[in-house]
N, CA, C and O atoms as a DFTB+ gen file, in Angstrom:
832 C
 N C O
     1  1     130.996      46.899     129.003
     2  2     129.836      47.380     128.252
     3  2     129.433      46.360     127.187
     4  3     130.284      45.700     126.589
     5  1     128.157      46.245     126.965
     6  2     127.634      45.397     125.898
     7  2     128.053      45.957     124.537
     8  3     127.968      47.162     124.301
     9  1     128.505      45.071     123.642
    10  2     128.851      45.475     122.287
    11  2     128.015      44.682     121.297
    12  3     127.970      43.453     121.356
    13  1     127.356      45.383     120.394
    14  2     126.591      44.753     119.316
    15  2     127.363      44.926     118.022
    16  3     127.667      46.046     117.612
    17  1     127.680      43.806     117.381
    18  2     128.354      43.823     116.079
    19  2     127.291      43.683     114.996
    20  3     126.415      42.824     115.084
    21  1     127.373      44.524     113.984
    22  2     126.330      44.576     112.965
    23  2     126.928      44.867     111.601
    24  3     128.094      45.248     111.495
    25  1     126.133      44.689     110.562
    26  2     126.385      45.241     109.237
    27  2     125.116      45.920     108.772
    28  3     124.012      45.422     108.994
    29  1     125.281      47.052     108.131
    30  2     124.128      47.801     107.642
    31  2     123.344      46.948     106.641
    32  3     123.927      46.281     105.786
    33  1     122.025      46.980     106.761
    34  2     121.169      46.251     105.840
    35  2     120.813      44.849     106.283
    36  3     120.076      44.152     105.584
    37  1     121.320      44.416     107.432
    38  2     121.047      43.065     107.918
    39  2     120.009      43.087     109.028
    40  3     119.557      44.148     109.457
    41  1     119.640      41.890     109.486
    42  2     118.659      41.791     110.563
    43  2     119.219      42.262     111.903
    44  3     118.477      42.354     112.881
    45  1     120.530      42.563     111.962
    46  2     121.105      43.139     113.185
    47  2     120.452      44.472     113.535
    48  3     120.574      44.947     114.664
    49  1     119.769      45.069     112.583
    50  2     119.032      46.297     112.857
    51  2     118.008      46.080     113.976
    52  3     117.767      46.986     114.774
    53  1     117.405      44.887     114.042
    54  2     116.381      44.626     115.052
    55  2     116.901      44.750     116.475
    56  3     116.373      45.559     117.238
    57  1     117.931      43.971     116.870
    58  2     118.488      44.142     118.212
    59  2     119.034      45.539     118.472
    60  3     118.991      46.020     119.604
    61  1     119.549      46.196     117.429
    62  2     120.073      47.552     117.594
    63  2     118.944      48.505     117.992
    64  3     119.109      49.319     118.900
    65  1     117.799      48.404     117.314
    66  2     116.638      49.222     117.680
    67  2     116.180      48.889     119.089
    68  3     115.854      49.789     119.863
    69  1     116.149      47.601     119.433
    70  2     115.716      47.197     120.761
    71  2     116.602      47.809     121.839
    72  3     116.098      48.268     122.864
    73  1     117.903      47.822     121.626
    74  2     118.820      48.438     122.586
    75  2     118.510      49.922     122.757
    76  3     118.556      50.447     123.870
    77  1     118.196      50.589     121.661
    78  2     117.830      52.003     121.741
    79  2     116.524      52.186     122.507
    80  3     116.433      53.052     123.377
    81  1     115.534      51.395     122.197
    82  2     114.261      51.498     122.910
    83  2     114.426      51.247     124.402
    84  3     113.745      51.863     125.221
    85  1     115.324      50.350     124.747
    86  2     115.540      49.996     126.156
    87  2     116.355      51.042     126.905
    88  3     116.420      51.010     128.134
    89  1     116.974      51.964     126.182
    90  2     117.846      52.928     126.825
    91  2     119.083      52.275     127.418
    92  3     119.626      52.749     128.416
    93  1     119.523      51.190     126.802
    94  2     120.650      50.414     127.330
    95  2     121.970      51.127     127.075
    96  3     122.095      51.941     126.160
    97  1     122.944      50.799     127.906
    98  2     124.308      51.252     127.690
    99  2     125.004      50.217     126.814
   100  3     125.157      49.064     127.216
   101  1     125.423      50.622     125.624
   102  2     126.007      49.661     124.690
   103  2     126.870      50.397     123.677
   104  3     126.821      51.622     123.562
   105  1     127.655      49.627     122.952
   106  2     128.421      50.131     121.819
   107  2     128.048      49.310     120.599
   108  3     127.908      48.091     120.695
   109  1     127.884      49.953     119.459
   110  2     127.592      49.259     118.207
   111  2     128.801      49.382     117.295
   112  3     129.321      50.478     117.083
   113  1     129.250      48.243     116.751
   114  2     130.477      48.190     115.963
   115  2     130.203      47.469     114.641
   116  3     129.579      46.408     114.624
   117  1     130.670      48.049     113.540
   118  2     130.551      47.392     112.243
   119  2     131.450      46.154     112.219
   120  3     132.614      46.214     112.613
   121  1     130.898      45.042     111.756
   122  2     131.662      43.794     111.620
   123  2     131.680      43.400     110.148
   124  3     130.731      42.777     109.672
   125  1     132.734      43.745     109.420
   126  2     132.776      43.412     107.991
   127  2     132.662      41.911     107.759
   128  3     133.185      41.113     108.538
   129  1     131.981      41.532     106.689
   130  2     131.837      40.114     106.352
   131  2     133.211      39.494     106.161
   132  3     134.054      40.044     105.452
   133  1     133.436      38.356     106.789
   134  2     134.683      37.636     106.633
   135  2     135.836      38.153     107.463
   136  3     136.945      37.627     107.367
   137  1     135.602      39.179     108.283
   138  2     136.690      39.719     109.090
   139  2     137.115      38.700     110.147
   140  3     136.302      37.914     110.634
   141  1     138.404      38.729     110.490
   142  2     138.938      37.778     111.468
   143  2     138.250      37.944     112.814
   144  3     137.981      36.957     113.497
   145  1     137.963      39.183     113.202
   146  2     137.312      39.424     114.493
   147  2     135.925      38.792     114.531
   148  3     135.551      38.151     115.512
   149  1     135.167      38.980     113.450
   150  2     133.819      38.409     113.409
   151  2     133.874      36.884     113.418
   152  3     133.133      36.244     114.165
   153  1     134.739      36.300     112.603
   154  2     134.816      34.844     112.520
   155  2     135.286      34.223     113.830
   156  3     134.932      33.083     114.133
   157  1     136.074      34.954     114.607
   158  2     136.505      34.457     115.907
   159  2     135.339      34.385     116.883
   160  3     135.333      33.550     117.787
   161  1     134.355      35.255     116.703
   162  2     133.179      35.256     117.577
   163  2     132.075      34.353     117.056
   164  3     131.356      33.724     117.831
   165  1     131.946      34.294     115.728
   166  2     130.876      33.519     115.113
   167  2     131.413      32.900     113.826
   168  3     131.580      33.585     112.817
   169  1     131.678      31.608     113.875
   170  2     132.309      30.927     112.739
   171  2     131.472      30.999     111.474
   172  3     132.007      30.839     110.377
   173  1     130.172      31.237     111.600
   174  2     129.321      31.354     110.418
   175  2     129.514      32.690     109.715
   176  3     129.119      32.846     108.559
   177  1     130.111      33.644     110.394
   178  2     130.316      34.958     109.810
   179  2     129.086      35.841     109.793
   180  3     129.092      36.899     109.164
   181  1     128.025      35.419     110.479
   182  2     126.767      36.161     110.460
   183  2     126.711      37.188     111.586
   184  3     127.359      37.036     112.621
   185  1     125.936      38.214     111.365
   186  2     125.582      39.180     112.399
   187  2     124.071      39.128     112.576
   188  3     123.359      38.713     111.662
   189  1     123.567      39.544     113.742
   190  2     124.253      40.220     114.831
   191  2     125.043      39.272     115.726
   192  3     124.774      38.074     115.810
   193  1     126.038      39.872     116.393
   194  2     126.760      39.209     117.472
   195  2     126.760      40.171     118.651
   196  3     127.046      41.357     118.494
   197  1     126.440      39.660     119.816
   198  2     126.474      40.468     121.030
   199  2     127.585      39.950     121.922
   200  3     127.694      38.745     122.152
   201  1     128.401      40.847     122.419
   202  2     129.523      40.466     123.279
   203  2     129.487      41.290     124.556
   204  3     129.386      42.516     124.516
   205  1     129.571      40.600     125.695
   206  2     129.618      41.295     126.975
   207  2     131.067      41.564     127.365
   208  3     131.984      40.963     126.806
   209  1     131.273      42.464     128.322
   210  2     132.636      42.885     128.635
   211  2     133.472      41.806     129.320
   212  3     134.685      41.963     129.464
   213  1     132.832      40.705     129.746
   214  2     133.608      39.584     130.288
   215  2     134.007      38.590     129.200
   216  3     134.592      37.546     129.488
   217  1     133.684      38.926     127.936
   218  2     134.060      38.083     126.811
   219  2     132.994      37.120     126.346
   220  3     133.180      36.442     125.336
   221  1     131.872      37.038     127.058
   222  2     130.794      36.123     126.671
   223  2     130.148      36.610     125.382
   224  3     129.860      37.797     125.232
   225  1     129.920      35.682     124.451
   226  2     129.398      36.012     123.124
   227  2     128.077      35.294     122.891
   228  3     127.926      34.119     123.228
   229  1     127.122      36.012     122.309
   230  2     125.825      35.438     121.948
   231  2     125.537      35.768     120.493
   232  3     125.713      36.907     120.062
   233  1     125.094      34.773     119.740
   234  2     124.712      34.971     118.346
   235  2     123.224      34.655     118.182
   236  3     122.569      34.204     119.122
   237  1     122.705      34.896     116.991
   238  2     121.310      34.686     116.603
   239  2     120.420      35.805     117.159
   240  3     120.319      35.995     118.371
   241  1     119.788      36.528     116.256
   242  2     119.003      37.703     116.626
   243  2     117.903      37.377     117.627
   244  3     117.690      38.125     118.582
   245  1     117.202      36.265     117.414
   246  2     116.122      35.917     118.333
   247  2     116.629      35.684     119.741
   248  3     116.012      36.138     120.704
   249  1     117.750      34.979     119.877
   250  2     118.331      34.725     121.191
   251  2     118.818      36.020     121.828
   252  3     118.669      36.215     123.034
   253  1     119.396      36.898     121.028
   254  2     119.868      38.182     121.547
   255  2     118.703      39.001     122.085
   256  3     118.810      39.604     123.153
   257  1     117.602      39.028     121.361
   258  2     116.433      39.779     121.824
   259  2     115.890      39.219     123.133
   260  3     115.533      39.983     124.031
   261  1     115.823      37.898     123.251
   262  2     115.339      37.296     124.496
   263  2     116.277      37.632     125.650
   264  3     115.823      37.947     126.750
   265  1     117.578      37.567     125.404
   266  2     118.561      37.893     126.436
   267  2     118.416      39.347     126.883
   268  3     118.459      39.641     128.077
   269  1     118.244      40.247     125.927
   270  2     118.095      41.654     126.276
   271  2     116.852      41.898     127.122
   272  3     116.859      42.750     128.010
   273  1     115.792      41.158     126.849
   274  2     114.580      41.292     127.665
   275  2     114.831      40.843     129.102
   276  3     114.336      41.461     130.044
   277  1     115.598      39.770     129.271
   278  2     115.935      39.312     130.625
   279  2     116.825      40.330     131.319
   280  3     116.667      40.599     132.510
   281  1     117.750      40.885     130.576
   282  2     118.695      41.846     131.137
   283  2     118.025      43.180     131.462
   284  3     118.463      43.894     132.364
   285  1     116.965      43.515     130.726
   286  2     116.255      44.783     130.928
   287  2     114.768      44.487     131.173
   288  3     113.925      44.777     130.324
   289  1     114.460      43.916     132.326
   290  2     113.093      43.442     132.573
   291  2     112.039      44.542     132.636
   292  3     110.847      44.262     132.506
   293  1     112.459      45.777     132.831
   294  2     111.502      46.881     132.927
   295  2     111.353      47.655     131.618
   296  3     110.827      48.768     131.603
   297  1     111.816      47.060     130.528
   298  2     111.776      47.760     129.239
   299  2     110.370      47.923     128.683
   300  3     110.118      48.825     127.884
   301  1     109.452      47.053     129.101
   302  2     108.099      47.096     128.557
   303  2     107.998      46.557     127.146
   304  3     107.011      46.804     126.454
   305  1     109.021      45.816     126.708
   306  2     109.066      45.326     125.323
   307  2     108.916      43.815     125.236
   308  3     109.182      43.224     124.190
   309  1     108.492      43.186     126.328
   310  2     108.455      41.727     126.383
   311  2     107.105      41.095     126.177
   312  3     106.928      39.918     126.490
   313  1     106.150      41.831     125.662
   314  2     104.829      41.256     125.449
   315  2     104.035      41.150     126.740
   316  3     104.443      41.672     127.778
   317  1     102.906      40.474     126.666
   318  2     102.034      40.331     127.826
   319  2     102.628      39.347     128.829
   320  3     103.348      38.421     128.457
   321  1     102.317      39.561     130.096
   322  2     102.752      38.636     131.134
   323  2     101.991      37.320     131.031
   324  3     100.980      37.221     130.336
   325  1     102.494      36.317     131.733
   326  2     101.821      35.025     131.767
   327  2     102.295      34.094     130.684
   328  3     102.950      34.503     129.725
   329  1     101.950      32.825     130.854
   330  2     102.429      31.795     129.937
   331  2     101.983      32.059     128.501
   332  3     102.774      31.917     127.569
   333  1     100.724      32.443     128.321
   334  2     100.235      32.639     126.961
   335  2     100.810      33.900     126.316
   336  3     101.128      33.911     125.127
   337  1     100.937      34.951     127.107
   338  2     101.530      36.168     126.575
   339  2     102.962      35.949     126.131
   340  3     103.378      36.446     125.085
   341  1     103.723      35.199     126.931
   342  2     105.110      34.917     126.578
   343  2     105.203      33.946     125.403
   344  3     106.122      34.027     124.589
   345  1     104.244      33.031     125.327
   346  2     104.212      32.119     124.182
   347  2     103.940      32.878     122.891
   348  3     104.488      32.537     121.843
   349  1     103.095      33.909     122.961
   350  2     102.822      34.714     121.770
   351  2     104.075      35.466     121.318
   352  3     104.350      35.561     120.121
   353  1     104.827      35.997     122.274
   354  2     106.091      36.639     121.916
   355  2     107.016      35.635     121.240
   356  3     107.617      35.930     120.207
   357  1     107.127      34.453     121.828
   358  2     107.979      33.414     121.259
   359  2     107.498      33.021     119.869
   360  3     108.304      32.825     118.959
   361  1     106.184      32.905     119.708
   362  2     105.607      32.537     118.410
   363  2     106.064      33.495     117.309
   364  3     106.478      33.059     116.235
   365  1     105.986      34.807     117.582
   366  2     106.278      35.767     116.523
   367  2     107.766      35.976     116.315
   368  3     108.191      36.300     115.206
   369  1     108.564      35.799     117.352
   370  2     110.014      35.800     117.127
   371  2     110.394      34.592     116.269
   372  3     111.202      34.708     115.348
   373  1     109.807      33.438     116.576
   374  2     110.084      32.245     115.774
   375  2     109.586      32.403     114.342
   376  3     110.247      31.957     113.404
   377  1     108.440      33.026     114.169
   378  2     107.924      33.279     112.818
   379  2     108.899      34.134     112.014
   380  3     109.191      33.838     110.856
   381  1     109.392      35.179     112.631
   382  2     110.325      36.058     111.935
   383  2     111.631      35.345     111.617
   384  3     112.174      35.491     110.522
   385  1     112.137      34.572     112.581
   386  2     113.394      33.855     112.399
   387  2     113.259      32.707     111.406
   388  3     114.122      32.515     110.549
   389  1     112.178      31.948     111.524
   390  2     112.066      30.699     110.785
   391  2     111.273      30.756     109.505
   392  3     111.413      29.872     108.659
   393  1     110.438      31.776     109.333
   394  2     109.572      31.856     108.159
   395  2     109.855      33.082     107.291
   396  3     110.216      32.948     106.121
   397  1     109.690      34.273     107.862
   398  2     109.822      35.472     107.033
   399  2     111.272      35.724     106.620
   400  3     111.540      35.975     105.445
   401  1     112.199      35.663     107.558
   402  2     113.603      35.930     107.224
   403  2     114.129      34.957     106.157
   404  3     114.683      35.413     105.157
   405  1     113.977      33.628     106.333
   406  2     114.507      32.713     105.317
   407  2     113.852      32.849     103.945
   408  3     114.442      32.460     102.938
   409  1     112.644      33.393     103.897
   410  2     111.980      33.573     102.602
   411  2     112.765      34.512     101.701
   412  3     112.636      34.455     100.478
   413  1     113.571      35.368     102.294
   414  2     114.351      36.312     101.495
   415  2     115.643      35.708     100.954
   416  3     116.243      36.274     100.041
   417  1     116.082      34.585     101.489
   418  2     117.364      34.018     101.051
   419  2     117.395      33.759      99.540
   420  3     118.368      34.145      98.891
   421  1     116.373      33.123      98.953
   422  2     116.401      32.927      97.497
   423  2     116.352      34.243      96.719
   424  3     116.826      34.313      95.586
   425  1     115.783      35.277      97.322
   426  2     115.701      36.580      96.658
   427  2     117.076      37.234      96.621
   428  3     117.479      37.791      95.600
   429  1     117.792      37.164      97.740
   430  2     119.095      37.809      97.836
   431  2     120.215      36.966      97.229
   432  3     121.178      37.507      96.685
   433  1     120.089      35.643      97.321
   434  2     121.182      34.753      96.914
   435  2     120.668      33.593      96.061
   436  3     120.813      32.437      96.459
   437  1     120.073      33.869      94.904
   438  2     119.453      32.805      94.106
   439  2     120.443      31.747      93.646
   440  3     120.063      30.594      93.444
   441  1     121.709      32.121      93.479
   442  2     122.707      31.162      92.996
   443  2     122.914      30.006      93.961
   444  3     123.398      28.946      93.563
   445  1     122.552      30.198      95.223
   446  2     122.722      29.139      96.217
   447  2     121.594      28.102      96.182
   448  3     121.671      27.071      96.850
   449  1     120.556      28.380      95.406
   450  2     119.361      27.545      95.440
   451  2     119.080      26.851      94.109
   452  3     117.978      26.350      93.887
   453  1     120.062      26.820      93.240
   454  2     119.918      26.082      91.991
   455  2     121.292      25.659      91.492
   456  3     122.275      26.387      91.626
   457  1     121.332      24.474      90.917
   458  2     122.584      24.028      90.302
   459  2     122.740      24.597      88.898
   460  3     123.828      24.559      88.323
   461  1     121.652      25.122      88.352
   462  2     121.657      25.776      87.043
   463  2     121.927      27.259      87.263
   464  3     121.079      27.975      87.795
   465  1     123.089      27.717      86.860
   466  2     123.469      29.098      87.124
   467  2     123.112      30.066      85.986
   468  3     123.647      31.173      85.910
   469  1     122.227      29.644      85.128
   470  2     121.775      30.544      84.064
   471  2     120.908      31.656      84.661
   472  3     120.328      31.505      85.736
   473  1     120.836      32.756      83.947
   474  2     120.029      33.883      84.413
   475  2     118.563      33.482      84.552
   476  3     117.887      33.903      85.491
   477  1     118.080      32.677      83.624
   478  2     116.676      32.255      83.669
   479  2     116.394      31.421      84.920
   480  3     115.375      31.615      85.583
   481  1     117.294      30.499      85.237
   482  2     117.100      29.649      86.415
   483  2     117.121      30.482      87.691
   484  3     116.302      30.279      88.587
   485  1     118.047      31.405      87.766
   486  2     118.133      32.237      88.973
   487  2     116.926      33.164      89.093
   488  3     116.465      33.453      90.197
   489  1     116.416      33.629      87.949
   490  2     115.210      34.464      87.974
   491  2     114.017      33.683      88.524
   492  3     113.183      34.243      89.235
   493  1     113.933      32.392      88.197
   494  2     112.844      31.564      88.715
   495  2     112.987      31.342      90.222
   496  3     111.987      31.264      90.935
   497  1     114.231      31.241      90.707
   498  2     114.460      31.110      92.151
   499  2     113.998      32.384      92.866
   500  3     113.331      32.322      93.899
   501  1     114.358      33.523      92.306
   502  2     113.928      34.793      92.897
   503  2     112.409      34.878      92.923
   504  3     111.825      35.302      93.921
   505  1     111.770      34.478      91.837
   506  2     110.307      34.504      91.766
   507  2     109.689      33.631      92.843
   508  3     108.704      34.016      93.473
   509  1     110.268      32.450      93.057
   510  2     109.763      31.559      94.101
   511  2     109.956      32.182      95.480
   512  3     109.079      32.090      96.339
   513  1     111.105      32.814      95.685
   514  2     111.350      33.480      96.958
   515  2     110.373      34.613      97.204
   516  3     109.883      34.780      98.321
   517  1     110.086      35.391      96.176
   518  2     109.110      36.474      96.301
   519  2     107.755      35.914      96.714
   520  3     107.042      36.519      97.514
   521  1     107.400      34.747      96.161
   522  2     106.141      34.114      96.540
   523  2     106.107      33.753      98.010
   524  3     105.079      33.926      98.665
   525  1     107.220      33.252      98.546
   526  2     107.299      32.930      99.972
   527  2     107.202      34.189     100.831
   528  3     106.536      34.196     101.866
   529  1     107.869      35.244     100.393
   530  2     107.787      36.506     101.132
   531  2     106.345      36.988     101.179
   532  3     105.858      37.396     102.233
   533  1     105.662      36.942     100.043
   534  2     104.264      37.390      99.999
   535  2     103.390      36.569     100.950
   536  3     102.559      37.121     101.671
   537  1     103.583      35.251     100.945
   538  2     102.797      34.382     101.826
   539  2     102.971      34.790     103.282
   540  3     101.993      34.889     104.022
   541  1     104.203      35.027     103.691
   542  2     104.460      35.361     105.087
   543  2     104.032      36.771     105.437
   544  3     103.643      37.035     106.575
   545  1     104.097      37.677     104.484
   546  2     103.580      39.015     104.741
   547  2     102.069      38.999     104.937
   548  3     101.535      39.776     105.729
   549  1     101.384      38.122     104.221
   550  2      99.931      37.999     104.431
   551  2      99.632      37.556     105.860
   552  3      98.694      38.052     106.484
   553  1     100.428      36.623     106.374
   554  2     100.232      36.169     107.748
   555  2     100.493      37.287     108.747
   556  3      99.745      37.467     109.708
   557  1     101.565      38.035     108.508
   558  2     101.874      39.148     109.402
   559  2     100.808      40.231     109.302
   560  3     100.428      40.828     110.309
   561  1     100.329      40.481     108.102
   562  2      99.300      41.495     107.915
   563  2      98.027      41.125     108.668
   564  3      97.384      41.985     109.269
   565  1      97.667      39.844     108.634
   566  2      96.480      39.386     109.358
   567  2      96.669      39.542     110.865
   568  3      95.732      39.924     111.567
   569  1      97.862      39.253     111.367
   570  2      98.135      39.408     112.791
   571  2      98.007      40.862     113.231
   572  3      97.619      41.136     114.366
   573  1      98.327      41.784     112.347
   574  2      98.307      43.205     112.686
   575  2      96.921      43.832     112.562
   576  3      96.741      44.998     112.914
   577  1      95.954      43.089     112.074
   578  2      94.611      43.647     111.912
   579  2      94.099      44.177     113.256
   580  3      94.023      43.437     114.236
   581  1      93.754      45.456     113.287
   582  2      93.233      46.071     114.505
   583  2      94.282      46.386     115.551
   584  3      93.939      46.774     116.667
   585  1      95.565      46.227     115.214
   586  2      96.638      46.473     116.183
   587  2      97.628      47.490     115.625
   588  3      97.816      47.593     114.412
   589  1      98.251      48.229     116.518
   590  2      99.338      49.113     116.108
   591  2     100.658      48.355     116.032
   592  3     101.530      48.687     115.228
   593  1     100.796      47.332     116.878
   594  2     102.039      46.572     116.966
   595  2     101.719      45.092     116.873
   596  3     100.562      44.700     117.030
   597  1     102.722      44.264     116.621
   598  2     102.479      42.850     116.333
   599  2     101.746      42.143     117.474
   600  3     100.848      41.338     117.225
   601  1     102.118      42.433     118.711
   602  2     101.495      41.766     119.854
   603  2     100.402      42.604     120.511
   604  3      99.831      42.190     121.520
   605  1     100.112      43.745     119.967
   606  2      99.217      44.698     120.621
   607  2     100.069      45.809     121.189
   608  3     100.172      46.871     120.576
   609  1     100.693      45.599     122.358
   610  2     101.688      46.560     122.836
   611  2     103.001      46.408     122.070
   612  3     103.313      45.335     121.554
   613  1     103.751      47.482     122.007
   614  2     105.033      47.430     121.308
   615  2     105.971      46.445     121.984
   616  3     105.991      46.347     123.211
   617  1     106.751      45.710     121.188
   618  2     107.654      44.696     121.727
   619  2     108.889      44.583     120.853
   620  3     108.996      45.228     119.810
   621  1     109.822      43.750     121.298
   622  2     111.026      43.510     120.499
   623  2     110.685      42.864     119.162
   624  3     111.474      42.953     118.221
   625  1     109.523      42.215     119.055
   626  2     109.120      41.620     117.779
   627  2     108.976      42.684     116.698
   628  3     109.285      42.431     115.533
   629  1     108.513      43.865     117.072
   630  2     108.366      44.946     116.092
   631  2     109.728      45.425     115.604
   632  3     109.914      45.685     114.416
   633  1     110.678      45.539     116.526
   634  2     112.033      45.928     116.142
   635  2     112.637      44.899     115.198
   636  3     113.287      45.252     114.214
   637  1     112.420      43.633     115.502
   638  2     112.985      42.546     114.696
   639  2     112.336      42.488     113.318
   640  3     112.997      42.173     112.328
   641  1     111.055      42.787     113.256
   642  2     110.344      42.748     111.973
   643  2     110.768      43.870     111.037
   644  3     110.681      43.725     109.818
   645  1     111.224      44.981     111.590
   646  2     111.470      46.163     110.766
   647  2     112.457      45.927     109.629
   648  3     112.152      46.310     108.500
   649  1     113.631      45.315     109.860
   650  2     114.522      45.108     108.711
   651  2     113.898      44.254     107.624
   652  3     114.132      44.508     106.443
   653  1     113.112      43.252     107.984
   654  2     112.492      42.388     106.988
   655  2     111.422      43.132     106.204
   656  3     111.270      42.932     104.999
   657  1     110.678      43.996     106.902
   658  2     109.685      44.808     106.210
   659  2     110.368      45.770     105.243
   660  3     109.853      46.029     104.155
   661  1     111.512      46.292     105.632
   662  2     112.282      47.166     104.732
   663  2     112.733      46.389     103.493
   664  3     112.659      46.902     102.376
   665  1     113.201      45.149     103.692
   666  2     113.602      44.334     102.536
   667  2     112.422      44.138     101.591
   668  3     112.558      44.269     100.375
   669  1     111.251      43.820     102.170
   670  2     110.066      43.586     101.337
   671  2     109.696      44.846     100.566
   672  3     109.352      44.781      99.386
   673  1     109.768      45.970     101.224
   674  2     109.439      47.245     100.573
   675  2     110.364      47.494      99.392
   676  3     109.949      48.053      98.377
   677  1     111.629      47.077      99.527
   678  2     112.609      47.303      98.466
   679  2     112.538      46.260      97.359
   680  3     112.786      46.580      96.196
   681  1     112.203      45.021      97.699
   682  2     112.342      43.916      96.751
   683  2     111.045      43.502      96.061
   684  3     111.090      42.991      94.942
   685  1     109.912      43.705      96.686
   686  2     108.656      43.322      96.035
   687  2     108.332      44.323      94.926
   688  3     108.480      45.528      95.126
   689  1     107.896      43.846      93.770
   690  2     107.617      44.762      92.652
   691  2     106.643      45.875      93.005
   692  3     106.774      46.998      92.519
   693  1     105.655      45.559      93.859
   694  2     104.678      46.578      94.245
   695  2     104.865      47.012      95.695
   696  3     103.950      47.570      96.301
   697  1     106.044      46.757      96.251
   698  2     106.317      47.177      97.613
   699  2     105.353      46.561      98.613
   700  3     105.077      45.362      98.567
   701  1     104.850      47.380      99.509
   702  2     103.951      46.909     100.568
   703  2     102.489      47.266     100.301
   704  3     101.656      47.200     101.205
   705  1     102.185      47.639      99.083
   706  2     100.851      48.151      98.778
   707  2      99.746      47.154      99.114
   708  3      98.650      47.557      99.504
   709  1     100.021      45.859      98.969
   710  2      98.990      44.844      99.209
   711  2      98.836      44.492     100.684
   712  3      97.966      43.701     101.046
   713  1      99.667      45.069     101.528
   714  2      99.694      44.688     102.954
   715  2      99.546      45.960     103.783
   716  3     100.521      46.481     104.326
   717  1      98.316      46.448     103.871
   718  2      98.080      47.767     104.455
   719  2      98.473      47.825     105.926
   720  3      98.957      48.857     106.392
   721  1      98.276      46.747     106.658
   722  2      98.639      46.750     108.080
   723  2     100.154      46.712     108.269
   724  3     100.692      47.359     109.167
   725  1     100.838      45.947     107.412
   726  2     102.306      45.916     107.463
   727  2     102.858      47.280     107.069
   728  3     103.815      47.765     107.673
   729  1     102.257      47.895     106.061
   730  2     102.693      49.221     105.645
   731  2     102.517      50.237     106.769
   732  3     103.378      51.091     106.980
   733  1     101.400      50.144     107.491
   734  2     101.170      51.053     108.621
   735  2     102.217      50.830     109.709
   736  3     102.681      51.787     110.329
   737  1     102.594      49.559     109.944
   738  2     103.644      49.277     110.926
   739  2     104.969      49.863     110.451
   740  3     105.701      50.466     111.236
   741  1     105.276      49.686     109.173
   742  2     106.496      50.265     108.621
   743  2     106.520      51.781     108.852
   744  3     107.518      52.321     109.329
   745  1     105.440      52.455     108.518
   746  2     105.389      53.910     108.663
   747  2     105.561      54.317     110.130
   748  3     106.244      55.293     110.437
   749  1     104.937      53.562     111.021
   750  2     105.027      53.854     112.452
   751  2     106.465      53.709     112.937
   752  3     106.965      54.553     113.681
   753  1     107.121      52.643     112.515
   754  2     108.502      52.407     112.921
   755  2     109.450      53.425     112.280
   756  3     110.345      53.947     112.944
   757  1     109.255      53.699     111.012
   758  2     110.142      54.625     110.307
   759  2     110.086      56.029     110.893
   760  3     111.050      56.787     110.786
   761  1     108.957      56.380     111.515
   762  2     108.803      57.701     112.123
   763  2     109.332      57.762     113.549
   764  3     109.421      58.844     114.130
   765  1     109.681      56.622     114.116
   766  2     110.131      56.566     115.504
   767  2     111.521      57.197     115.629
   768  3     112.419      56.828     114.872
   769  1     111.726      58.129     116.551
   770  2     113.034      58.788     116.670
   771  2     114.183      57.830     116.948
   772  3     115.273      58.013     116.405
   773  1     113.970      56.815     117.777
   774  2     115.039      55.853     118.064
   775  2     115.386      55.040     116.822
   776  3     116.556      54.743     116.578
   777  1     114.390      54.686     116.050
   778  2     114.634      53.963     114.797
   779  2     115.408      54.847     113.827
   780  3     116.341      54.385     113.171
   781  1     115.026      56.104     113.737
   782  2     115.729      57.028     112.852
   783  2     117.183      57.198     113.273
   784  3     118.071      57.242     112.422
   785  1     117.438      57.293     114.574
   786  2     118.816      57.401     115.062
   787  2     119.623      56.169     114.688
   788  3     120.775      56.268     114.267
   789  1     119.001      55.005     114.846
   790  2     119.695      53.759     114.562
   791  2     120.003      53.631     113.074
   792  3     121.111      53.244     112.702
   793  1     119.047      53.947     112.234
   794  2     119.267      53.892     110.783
   795  2     120.391      54.836     110.370
   796  3     121.247      54.471     109.565
   797  1     120.390      56.025     110.908
   798  2     121.427      57.003     110.572
   799  2     122.800      56.498     111.025
   800  3     123.782      56.588     110.289
   801  1     122.848      55.964     112.252
   802  2     124.118      55.464     112.760
   803  2     124.650      54.342     111.878
   804  3     125.822      54.342     111.501
   805  1     123.783      53.387     111.550
   806  2     124.248      52.251     110.754
   807  2     124.680      52.690     109.348
   808  3     125.653      52.167     108.805
   809  1     123.972      53.624     108.779
   810  2     124.331      54.069     107.429
   811  2     125.668      54.793     107.403
   812  3     126.387      54.746     106.405
   813  1     125.997      55.460     108.499
   814  2     127.214      56.286     108.528
   815  2     128.399      55.602     109.191
   816  3     129.530      56.069     109.052
   817  1     128.168      54.509     109.907
   818  2     129.240      53.878     110.676
   819  2     130.278      53.259     109.763
   820  3     129.951      52.713     108.709
   821  1     131.521      53.346     110.172
   822  2     132.631      52.763     109.440
   823  2     133.257      51.641     110.276
   824  3     133.234      51.681     111.507
   825  1     133.803      50.663     109.602
   826  2     134.472      49.566     110.300
   827  2     135.693      50.103     111.048
   828  3     136.379      50.991     110.543
   829  1     135.972      49.578     112.243
   830  2     137.130      50.056     113.009
   831  2     138.443      49.703     112.302
   832  3     139.520      50.028     112.802
C-alpha cells in the first residue's frame, strides 16, 4: 500500500487531499521532524514523503502529485489534455513550488535570512517575506479570475495550493481580504468533504 508521511501544517496537506480526491488506497503516517525513520527516507528531513510497498521512496510535493496523476489516470485531476493543457498544469505546480511556497520561508524562519539576529532585523525579514507572499497571491488571484479552480477544472494544483492559502490567511495582517478570487477558492476547498476529512485526520493524528 502507498504510504504518505506528513506533518500537520505543512505542504504535505496537498498530496494528502489529492489522494482523498482520487479515492486511492493509502495510509497516512505522521513523520516527526528529525525522526530516524524520516531521515532514512529523506535526508533533508522534509515532508511529504511517499513510499510504495516495494520500498521505493519519492520526495517533493510537486513530483508526488505528478506521480499520483500517472498512477491514477482516471482521477480527472490532471488538467486539460494535450501539450498546452499539460504545460499549464506544470506551470502552476512550478509556481506553487518555486514562487509561492518559498515566499513563506522568511515569514516562518526569519532567523535563517539575516546574520543580524536582533528582533528588529528579523521583523524586517518577515516584512519582506510578506511582500513576496502578497506579490504571488496577486498572480494567483489574477489566474483565478472567472474560474472556480486554478486551471478551470479542478486539479491537483488546487489541492497543492490549499496549504499555502491557509498560511496566507493566518499570516497576512489582513488575511485574504485583498484577494477575492483566492478567498473564494479557499472557501470552496474548506467546504469540500474530502478536504475536511483530511484536515481532521491530520489535526488528530499521532506519531506511531
